[in-house]
C-alpha positions in Angstrom: 1.8 -36.6 -25.6 -0.8 -34.1 -24.3 -4.0 -35.5 -22.9 -7.1 -33.5 -23.6 -8.9 -32.2 -20.5 -12.2 -30.6 -20.0 -12.5 -27.0 -19.0 -13.5 -27.9 -15.5 -10.5 -30.2 -15.2 -8.2 -27.4 -16.4 -9.7 -25.0 -13.8 -9.4 -27.7 -11.1 -5.7 -28.3 -12.0 -5.0 -24.5 -12.0 -6.5 -24.1 -8.5 -4.9 -27.2 -7.0 -1.4 -26.6 -8.4 -1.3 -22.9 -7.6 1.6 -21.7 -5.7 2.7 -18.3 -4.6 6.4 -18.0 -4.2 7.0 -14.3 -4.9 9.0 -12.4 -2.3 7.9 -8.8 -1.9 10.5 -6.3 -2.9 10.7 -2.5 -3.4 10.9 -3.0 -7.1 8.0 -1.2 -8.7 5.5 -3.0 -10.9 5.3 -1.5 -14.3 2.2 0.5 -14.9 1.6 -1.3 -18.2 1.5 -4.7 -16.3 -0.9 -3.3 -13.7 -3.2 -2.0 -16.5 -3.0 -5.4 -18.3 -3.9 -7.3 -15.2 -6.8 -5.1 -14.4 -8.1 -5.3 -18.0 -8.1 -9.1 -17.8 -9.6 -9.1 -14.3 -12.4 -6.9 -15.4 -13.7 -9.8 -17.5 -13.8 -12.2 -14.5 -17.3 -13.5 -13.6 -19.0 -12.6 -10.4 -21.9 -14.2 -8.5 -25.2 -13.3 -10.1 -23.2 -11.0 -12.5 -23.2 -8.2 -9.9 -19.5 -7.4 -10.5 -19.2 -5.7 -7.1 -15.5 -4.9 -7.1 -13.8 -1.6 -7.0 -10.1 -1.2 -7.5 -7.7 1.5 -6.3 -4.1 1.5 -7.3 -1.7 3.5 -5.2 1.9 4.5 -5.9 4.4 6.8 -4.4 3.7 8.6 -1.1 0.1 7.5 -1.0 1.1 3.8 -1.3 3.8 4.3 1.4 1.3 6.0 3.8 -1.2 3.2 3.4 1.5 0.6 3.9 2.7 2.3 7.0 -0.8 2.4 8.5 -1.4 -1.3 7.7 2.0 -2.3 9.2 1.2 -0.2 12.3 -2.2 -1.8 12.7 -0.7 -5.3 12.3 2.1 -4.7 14.7 0.0 -3.0 17.3 -3.4 -4.9 17.4 
């Protein structure tokens, strides 16, 4: 039996039960999935409706170069 919950209870449940268990791999994320995620995310609310985000998606050599720089900065603070 499903117990009806309010919207705020559903959000609270989603936040408190969230778990990230994905291991990072070299497997590329399909472009269609990235596009879908960004389309959904573009509808997310922001404080005072300012929608301040900017998104950059990198692939290939550009992604690798950025990853290398981040790892170097992390490993050599």
